[in-house]
N, C-alpha and C positions, 0 to 999 in steps of 0.2 A: 337126426330128423325124426320128430314125433309122427306117429301115424295120423292121417287125417280122419275126420268124420265124413259121412256120406249122406247126401240128401237125394231121395228118388223123386224126380220131377213128374209132373202130369204127363209128360211125353215119354215116361219110363226111362229117362236117362239118369245115370248115377253120378252125382256131382260131388267131387271131393272138396272139402273146405277145412279151414282152421278158424276157430272163433275164440276171441279173448273177451272175457266178461269185464265189464267196467261201466263207468257212467256214460250217459248220453249227452248230447247227440253222439251216436256211434259213427265210426269211420269205416267205409267199405272200399277196398282196393280192387280195381278191375284192370287186369293186365292186357297185354297186347297180342297181336296176331302170332300164333305159334309159340307164345311164351307161357310160363306157368307161374304158380303162386310161390315158387321157391326162389324167385329172382331177387336181386339186390334191394330194389325199392320195396317189395312186399315184406321182406324179412326186416328191413330197417324200420318200416312203419309199425310192424307188429311189436318190435322191441320198444319203440317209442310209446306205443299205446300201453304196454305193460308198465313202463316206467311212470307214465302219467295217469294211470288208472282209467284209461279210455276204452270203451267198448270198440272192438275191431273185428272185421271179417275179411278174410282173403279166400279166394276160391279158384278152381280150375274150370273153365268152360268144358263142355263135352268135346271129346277129341283132343283135349289139351291135358298135359300133366298126368295126374292120377285119376281123372274122371273117365267114365266109360265112353266108348265110341271111337271112331277113326276120324282123324283130322280132315281127310279129304271128303268125308261125307257131310261135313258141317258147313254152315253159312252164318252170316251176320244175324239173321232172324233166330236161328237156334241158340246162338250164344247170348243174344238179348233175352230170350225166354229163360235160359239158365240163370242169368244174373237177376232178372226180375223175380223169379220164383225164390231164389236164395234170399234175396233182400226181403221179400214179402213174408216168407215163412220163418226166417232165422233171426231177423232183427225186429225191434220194437221202437216206436217213436221216430223222430226225425233222424236222418242220416246225412253225413257228408260223403259224397262220392268222390273218389280219387281215381281218375281214369288215365291210364298210360297208353298213348298211341291209339290202337284200335279200341282200347278200353275207354278212351275219351268219347268215341262214337257210341259205344254201348252205354256209357253214362248218360249221354244226351237222350238216347232212346228211353232209358229207364226214367229219367227226369220228365220226359214228355208224357210217359204213361202214368207216373205216380208223383206229380208235382207236390202234392201235399205231404209226402213222406221225405222230401229232400230239403235239408237245411242249408246246403251249399254244395258247390262243385269245384273241384280242382282238376284242370286238364293239364297233363304233362305231355307235350308234343302231341296234342289231341289230333286224331286223324279221321274226322267225319267224312263220309262219302268216298273213302280212298279207293274202294273197288271200282268206282266209276271215274273219278277225277285223276287218279294216279295210275291204276292198272289199265282199265279199258282205254282211257284217253291216250295212253302211251303205247298201246299195241300197234304193231305194223299190220297192214292188210293180211299178210301171211299168218301172223299170230291170231288175228281175229277169225280167220278161216279155220285154223287149227282148233281154236276154242269152240267154234260152232260144232265141231265133231266130238267135243267132250272135255278136253283140257289142254293146257299149254304149260310148258316148263319155263321158268324164269330163273336166272342166276341169283344167288343169295349172297349178301355181304357178310352173313353171319355163320355160314357153314358151307362145306363142299357140296352138300346136297342141294339141288335146285328147289325153288318154290314151285310146287305144282298148283296151278290156278285152274279151278273147275268152272265149267259153264254155270253150274248152280250157284257158285259163290258170286259171280258177276250178276246173274239174273235176280237172285234173292236180294243182293245189295241194292238193286234199283228200287225195290219195294220199301227200303228202309232209309232212304236219303233224308237228311235233315237240313240241308242248305238250299233246298229248292222251294220251300214253303215257310211260312212264319214259324219261328222257333222261340216260343215264350218260355223264359227261365225266370220264374218269379222269386228268385233268391240270389244271394251274392255268388259270383263266379270269379275264379282266379285261373288264368291261363299262364303256364310256364313254358317257354320255348327257347331252345338253343339256336343260335345263328349258324352254327356249323352242322346242323341237322340235314343230312342229304336224303333221308327217307321221307320226312315230313318237313318241307321247307317252311320258313317263317310266313310265307304268303298264305299258307293254310290257316295259321293262327289269326292273321290279320283279317282274312275273309270271315272266319267264325266270329271274331269280335264285332265286325261290321254288321253281320247278319243277325246275331242273337239279340233278343229283347230281354234285357236284365236291368234291374234297378241299380246294380252295383257290379260292374264287370271290369276287371283290370287284366291287362296282358303285361307280363314281364319277359323281356328278351334278354337272354344271357349270352354275351359275346363269347364265341369259341366253344360253347357247350354242344355236344353231339346228341344223337337220338337217344342214347342210353340214359342220359341225364342222371348219372349215378355217381358222380364225384362227391366227396364229402360236402363241398359247397352247395352242389345242386340238391343233395338229399336234405340239407339244412333248410334250403329254400322251400322244399315241399312241406316240411313240418311247420315252418313259419306261416305259409299260406293257410294250412289247416287251422292253426291256432288263431289266425286272424278271423277265419270264418266261424270258429267256435265262439269267439268273443261276440261276434255280431248275432249269433243264434241265441246266446244267453241274454242279450239286450233287446231282442226282438219282442 
């Protein structure tokens, strides 16, 4: 594993990243909640970018992976700021954002803030507004009371350690919702979603497709695929979607 480079943000956070030089439009991978840039999809896309001569960026949000900070101190707004600054300062020209799970929400926030810099967006089990619609909406009255005092622990499907959900994560998420007001995405969008995803059900993808305003938005449902979306077939679908968007960017 090669050592990452680091970017110091305006908030004085140290963001770890790996960047591959190549032709534009570049591709930026934004990972999920509690994941890092060493995951299967991030590494697969970097290898693909090197093989095809495509500019590529993967990064760790603060409190994730090799970046500075503690996970429990972070919130959607912080991770959005990290991604926005990394894209603004490290890339040039149009970019295709590839957002996995929470990274799909982050991608939508970046696209809303810098639409002129975005050539296209690929959402992989995109999870916009999950702190409100999945977490908060699913809490019992007892859990909501516990959260009001600071934090609540939720079981995790991915480790023996529980997810600790902080009051700040929920409250900050409410300031970053994208499905409650018009969401104009003036570029092509490809949403990829597994039907066996228990973390982000297909209903979320359908709601996002119905809500977003895009000139060219397509949703692909993959029967039996789970939230990881990392089988060889699923990974191939991601690069197919990116290639599709690159073709449209070159003809725009």
